[in-house]
N, C-alpha and C positions, 0 to 999 in steps of 0.2 A: 138069894143075892138079887139086888135091885139093879136096874139099868143106870149107868153113869156115863156122862158125856164129858170129854176132855178136849180142849183146844190144843193143837200142835202147831206152834209157830215155826215155820221153816224159812226164816229170813224175811226180807222186805223187798219192796219194789217201788220205784217211782214211775209214774205214768204221766202222760200229757193230760192237761186239764180237759181237753176236748175228747179224751177217751172216757174219763170218769162221768161226764155228762155231755150228751151229744150237742154239738154246735152246728150251725150251717156249714155244709161242706162234707159232713160225715167222715168216713175214714181218711179222706185226703186231708181234711182239716187237722186230724190227729198228727199227721206227719209234719205239718208246718207250724203248729201252735207253739209259740215260744214259752208258754207257761207250763210249769211242771207241778205235779202234786207233791205234798210232803211224802216222806217214806211211808208206805202202807204195808201192813202185815200181810204175810202169805200164810193163811191158816189152812191146815188140814184138820181132821177131826177123828178122835177115837171114840167109838161107842163100845163101852165095856159092858157086854151083854151076857146073861147067863148061858146063852147058846153059843157063846164064843165071841172074841173081839172082832169088831167090824171097823175098818178104816174108810173114811170118806175123803177122797182126794189124797195125793201123795206129796203135795208141795213141790218145791223146786230143789234142784241139786246144786251142790257147791261147784260142780263142773261148769255151771253157767258163768263162773268168774274167770274161766280160762279163755284167753283170746282165741277166737276161731270156733268156739263151741256153737255159738249162734252164727247163722249164715250171714256173712258181711254183704252179700248181694241183695239181701232182703231189706227193703227200706224201713220196715217196722223195727226190726232188730238194730238197724243202724242208727235210727234217729228218734225212736219213740219210746224206748223202755230202758230202764237201768235197774239191774238186780243187785242185791247185797245179801249173799248167802255164804255162811261159813260151814265148814265140815260139821261142826257141832250143831248146826241148825237142821241138818238133814233129818228126815222123818225116822230113820232107824235109831238115831241117837235120842230123839225125843221120846220114842216109845220105850227105849231101854230105861230112861229115867223114871218111867212109870212102872217098871218091872215087867214089861212085855217085850219079848223078842219078836222081830218082824216075822220069823218063821212060825210064830204062834198064831199069826193072823191068816185065817183061811179065806176071809172075804174082804174084798176091796171094791168100793164103788167110785168110779170117776164121774164127776159132774160133767166134765168135758176133757178134751185132750190137749188143751193149751199147756205149754211147758211148765208154767208155775203151778199146775195142778197134776201134771203127769211126770214131772222130772224125777220124782222119787220112785218110779216103777222098778228100778233095779233092786230095791230092797225086798221085793215081793215075787221072787221067781216061781214060787210054788203056790201062790194064792189064786183064788178065783177072782178075776178082774171083771166086774160088771160094767158095761157101757151100753149106751143106746145104739141100735143098729144105724140110725141116721148119722150119729157122730162118728162111728167107725168108718162109715162109707166116705164121708167128706175129708177125713183126716189122713187117709192112707196115700201112699205113692207120691209122685212128683206134684200132682195137683194139690195134694195135702200140704206140701211144703210151700207152694205158691200162696196158699191160704193162711200161712203162718204157723202150721203145725210142724212138729219135728219127728215124723215117723222114723227117720233114720237114726234117731237116738233111743228108740224103744228097744229094750233087750229082746233077743230072740227067744222063742219058746214060751212066751207068756200065755197063760190060760185065759184068753179074752173070751168073754161070754156076752152075747147080746141079750139085753133085758127083754124077757118075753112079755111085754105089755099085752094085756087082753083088750077086749072091746068095751069092757065095763068101765064107766067113769068112776073117779074117786073124788067125791065132793065136786068142786068146780073144775077139777083137772080132767083131762080127756081120758086118763087111765091111771092105774096105780099098780105097783108090783110089790107084794109083801115079801120082805127079805128074811123075816123070822117066822117061825111057826106060831109064836105068840101074837104076831100081827102088830107089834108095836114099833116096827121099823119098816117104812114104806118108801119106795122110789116113785117119784112122780115126774112126768115130762114138763120141762119148763123152757121150751125153745125160745130163742131170741138172740141172746149173746152169741151162741152158735146154733146151727140148725138142730142138733141133737142133744142140746143141754138138758140135764136132769137135775133134780134136787132130791134131798132125802129128809123125810119127816120122822122124827123120833118122839114117841109119846112116853112121858114120864110123869106119873102121879097126876094125871089129868091135864097136863100142860104139853103142848106140842112145841118141839124145837125144830125149826126149819133151817136145815143146812143148805143154804141157797147157792153155794158156789159163786158164780158171777151173774146170777139172774139180775142182780144190780150190785153196784160196788158199795152201797151204803143203805141203811134204813131210810135215810132222807130221800134218796133217789127212788126207793120203793114208794114212799108216801106221796111223792110228787109225780109218780109214773114217768120218770125220766129214763129213756133208753140210753145205753152207752154209745160211745162214738165209733166203736169198731163193728157193731152189728151190721149185717147186710140186710136185715129185715126189721127195721124199727117198729113197724106195726105189730109184728109178731111179738117183739120184746115187750111192748106196751100191753098187749093182750095178756101175756104171762104175768106181768106185774099186777094187772087188774084181777086176775084169777087168785093170786096170792092174797091180795087185799080182801077179796071176797071170802076166802078161806079164813082169814084172820078175823073177819066180822062174825064168824060162826062159832069160834072156839078160841080159848087163850092160846096165843102163839108168840113164841120168842123167835125173832128173825135174826139169822146169823150168816151174813155174807162172808166170803173168804177174805175180803180186803178192808173190811170196816174196822177201824181202830176201837170202836165201841162194842164190838161183838162179845168180847170176853166179859165186859162189865154187864151186859144184858144177860149173858149166860149165868154169871155168878149171882145176880140179883133177881133172876127169873123175871126180868122186865119184859112184859108182853106188849103186843100191839092192841091191848084191850081198850085203848082210847077209841078205837074204831067201833067198839061194841057198846059205847056209851057208859063205860064203867070207870072212867078216870084215866090218868096218864100211864098206868101200868101196874103190875102187881109187885 
């Protein structure tokens, strides 16, 4: 059995233009920007692996459409984001259409704890949930809610596990954690969008598939090293994008952010960032 990668679209989201690409004013500009993005996909990912299915991010929940689910006192949820998620969009339904029950998924990786990546956690009460220690630290409690996380919406009893990054680097990344015994699925730290953000590299037939979460909102933002408008550390975000670009210059890499409308096309056509390696516009 070979490794296969599937996109799981869990609804869509509209963001302020100043969130997708940072503008002067940073996070404050996001709140007052009158320009909205088109509806953007909310992708989670299924890695159908011989060692067992792995899910990267859990997408959003349809409960996000219920008035009061998001805190009305928080300016971001009040003025800067619009979700569109139906019950049929939730990750449990998406997996079932592929013949996989959520209870079959023993391993889940969260790139970060923002609600459109963690809203589907109730579907995985018995799975191992891997998350970086830095992300877990900033997302919990009342301070986590101030920062825009929704720890009050996480199910109780989750098996949250801190990724045990070692001191050894992984290519240009500061560390890497192999998630499979075969070594073809690796978690790497990609801080910037959030302090503890991570991404997942899947190697299939000599091509790397970089499940980028929100390291950037699009491939274009990666190529232009554009940080997003909600990061509190744009320098760290740019440093992460430069590490990804360096990695792409060393091997064929398909870049798959969670909100890029072109991600599925790149996955289906194996369109890599090989232009950076002097090999043309992609494979």
